[in-house]
TITI-184699 format. One line per field, with one value per atom (N, C-alpha, C): residue in one letter; atom name; x, y, z. Coordinates in nm, 3 decimals, always signed. Each point is the difference from the previous one (the first is absolute). Layout:
N
code = c(A  ...)
site = c(CA  ...)
c1 = c(X  ...)
c2 = c(Y  ...)
c3 = c(Z  ...)
***
This chain:
61
code = c(T  T  T  E  E  E  L  L  L  D  D  D  E  E  E  A  A  A  E  E  E  K  K  K  L  L  L  Y  Y  Y  Q  Q  Q  K  K  K  V  V  V  G  G  G  V  V  V  M  M  M  L  L  L  I  I  I  V  V  V  L  L  L  P  P  P  V  V  V  L  L  L  S  S  S  S  S  S  L  L  L  V  V  V  V  V  V  K  K  K  L  L  L  G  G  G  R  R  R  V  V  V  N  N  N  L  L  L  L  L  L  D  D  D  Q  Q  Q  L  L  L  F  F  F  S  S  S  R  R  R  I  I  I  D  D  D  V  V  V  F  F  F  I  I  I  Y  Y  Y  Y  Y  Y  L  L  L  S  S  S  F  F  F  C  C  C  V  V  V  S  S  S  L  L  L  L  L  L  L  L  L  M  M  M  N  N  N  K  K  K)
site = c(N  CA  C  N  CA  C  N  CA  C  N  CA  C  N  CA  C  N  CA  C  N  CA  C  N  CA  C  N  CA  C  N  CA  C  N  CA  C  N  CA  C  N  CA  C  N  CA  C  N  CA  C  N  CA  C  N  CA  C  N  CA  C  N  CA  C  N  CA  C  N  CA  C  N  CA  C  N  CA  C  N  CA  C  N  CA  C  N  CA  C  N  CA  C  N  CA  C  N  CA  C  N  CA  C  N  CA  C  N  CA  C  N  CA  C  N  CA  C  N  CA  C  N  CA  C  N  CA  C  N  CA  C  N  CA  C  N  CA  C  N  CA  C  N  CA  C  N  CA  C  N  CA  C  N  CA  C  N  CA  C  N  CA  C  N  CA  C  N  CA  C  N  CA  C  N  CA  C  N  CA  C  N  CA  C  N  CA  C  N  CA  C  N  CA  C  N  CA  C  N  CA  C  N  CA  C  N  CA  C  N  CA  C)
c1 = c(+0.766  +0.154  +0.032  +0.133  +0.074  -0.088  -0.035  -0.081  -0.109  -0.071  -0.125  +0.043  +0.086  +0.046  +0.032  +0.071  +0.068  -0.118  -0.116  -0.153  +0.004  +0.022  -0.155  +0.085  +0.142  +0.102  -0.038  +0.022  -0.013  -0.187  -0.071  -0.210  +0.120  +0.016  +0.020  +0.039  +0.142  +0.085  -0.095  -0.140  -0.018  -0.110  -0.065  -0.114  +0.091  +0.121  +0.066  +0.050  -0.014  +0.049  -0.127  -0.103  -0.144  -0.040  +0.020  -0.027  +0.087  +0.089  +0.133  +0.015  -0.058  -0.032  -0.121  -0.127  -0.108  -0.019  +0.062  +0.046  +0.069  +0.087  +0.105  -0.108  -0.077  -0.059  -0.137  -0.054  -0.114  +0.082  +0.093  +0.121  -0.038  +0.059  -0.014  -0.081  -0.091  -0.185  -0.052  +0.045  -0.041  +0.036  +0.135  +0.113  -0.063  -0.047  -0.025  -0.196  -0.056  -0.125  -0.087  -0.131  -0.079  -0.094  +0.069  -0.091  -0.096  -0.028  -0.190  -0.062  -0.024  -0.062  -0.023  +0.092  -0.024  -0.019  -0.039  -0.050  -0.137  -0.052  -0.182  -0.039  +0.058  -0.078  -0.022  +0.116  -0.060  -0.014  -0.129  -0.014  +0.106  +0.054  +0.073  +0.148  +0.043  +0.152  -0.037  -0.121  +0.049  +0.000  -0.112  +0.005  +0.119  +0.046  +0.126  +0.161  -0.008  +0.080  -0.095  -0.057  -0.098  +0.079  +0.003  +0.039  +0.075  +0.116  +0.163  +0.033  -0.066  +0.037  -0.035  -0.125  -0.051  +0.064  +0.090  +0.066  +0.141  +0.041  +0.118  -0.019  -0.095  -0.060  +0.004  -0.071  -0.023  +0.130  +0.105  +0.124  +0.070  -0.017  +0.124  -0.059  -0.131  -0.034  +0.049)
c2 = c(-4.580  -0.030  +0.061  +0.024  +0.096  +0.036  -0.042  +0.011  +0.075  -0.062  +0.114  +0.137  +0.005  +0.154  +0.108  -0.132  +0.084  +0.056  -0.112  +0.054  +0.112  +0.037  +0.089  +0.135  -0.016  +0.101  +0.051  -0.071  +0.028  +0.097  -0.058  +0.019  +0.130  +0.063  +0.114  +0.122  -0.078  +0.069  +0.037  -0.040  -0.022  +0.086  +0.026  +0.107  +0.094  +0.047  +0.165  +0.016  -0.060  +0.027  -0.004  -0.009  +0.094  +0.144  -0.014  +0.119  +0.091  -0.002  +0.133  +0.118  -0.103  +0.133  +0.009  -0.051  +0.057  +0.093  +0.000  +0.124  +0.057  -0.029  +0.145  +0.122  -0.077  +0.078  +0.047  -0.041  +0.020  +0.197  -0.079  +0.147  +0.113  -0.064  +0.118  +0.100  -0.087  +0.033  +0.067  -0.004  +0.044  +0.132  +0.011  +0.131  +0.130  -0.070  +0.075  +0.001  -0.029  +0.025  -0.026  +0.068  -0.001  -0.109  -0.108  -0.118  +0.011  +0.026  +0.022  +0.037  +0.145  +0.044  -0.165  -0.031  -0.103  -0.133  -0.043  -0.130  +0.038  +0.128  +0.047  +0.058  +0.007  +0.088  -0.103  -0.099  -0.137  -0.115  -0.100  -0.122  -0.109  -0.033  -0.072  +0.019  +0.158  -0.035  +0.007  +0.011  -0.054  -0.129  -0.090  -0.130  -0.044  +0.058  -0.060  -0.026  +0.144  -0.010  -0.085  -0.048  -0.038  -0.195  +0.052  -0.167  -0.053  +0.099  -0.015  -0.006  +0.082  -0.008  -0.126  -0.069  -0.159  -0.064  +0.004  -0.100  +0.001  +0.065  +0.003  -0.032  +0.043  -0.055  -0.175  -0.043  -0.125  -0.047  +0.111  -0.130  -0.074  +0.131  +0.017  -0.114  -0.040  -0.125  -0.097)
c3 = c(+11.440  -0.034  -0.084  -0.054  -0.042  -0.185  -0.015  -0.168  +0.026  +0.147  +0.031  -0.021  +0.073  +0.067  -0.120  -0.087  -0.116  -0.085  +0.035  -0.144  +0.099  +0.141  +0.054  -0.059  +0.017  -0.045  -0.135  -0.102  -0.140  +0.030  +0.032  -0.042  +0.077  +0.122  +0.071  -0.131  -0.023  -0.133  -0.075  -0.061  -0.097  -0.026  +0.135  +0.066  +0.010  +0.035  +0.023  -0.136  -0.091  -0.121  -0.062  +0.047  -0.066  +0.065  +0.110  +0.112  -0.007  +0.031  -0.017  -0.117  -0.146  -0.071  -0.016  +0.021  +0.029  +0.119  +0.102  +0.119  -0.063  -0.026  -0.059  -0.101  -0.103  -0.064  +0.056  +0.102  +0.066  +0.078  +0.051  +0.122  -0.097  -0.165  -0.078  -0.035  -0.001  -0.081  +0.123  +0.118  +0.157  +0.028  -0.078  -0.031  -0.070  -0.141  -0.057  -0.069  +0.076  -0.012  +0.111  +0.044  +0.142  -0.048  +0.012  +0.067  +0.063  +0.076  +0.105  -0.142  -0.066  -0.087  -0.043  -0.145  -0.082  +0.105  +0.056  +0.048  +0.070  +0.000  +0.079  -0.142  -0.122  -0.152  -0.085  +0.016  -0.108  +0.059  +0.006  +0.069  -0.090  -0.105  -0.045  +0.081  +0.005  +0.097  +0.098  +0.088  +0.131  +0.001  -0.073  +0.015  -0.063  -0.079  -0.020  +0.103  +0.060  +0.106  +0.153  -0.019  +0.160  -0.073  -0.151  -0.010  +0.018  -0.052  +0.026  +0.151  +0.088  +0.202  -0.026  +0.024  -0.006  +0.014  -0.107  -0.121  +0.084  +0.035  +0.065  +0.187  +0.000  +0.160  -0.057  -0.066  -0.028  -0.061  -0.040  -0.052  +0.128  +0.130  +0.071  +0.114  -0.005  +0.134  -0.056)
***
């Protein structure tokens, strides 16, 4: 029905409002910092980015 379609659209908009600022900050960070050195020098940073990527993948399913 139309309500179901509207609900799905609003869910996508909500996800995009979260994803767009996070992705833009990630792009800025990639431009300023050598991310690969950070990922493998500190395990907590690696786990943070890994969990971020996993959560993005799970949100899109």
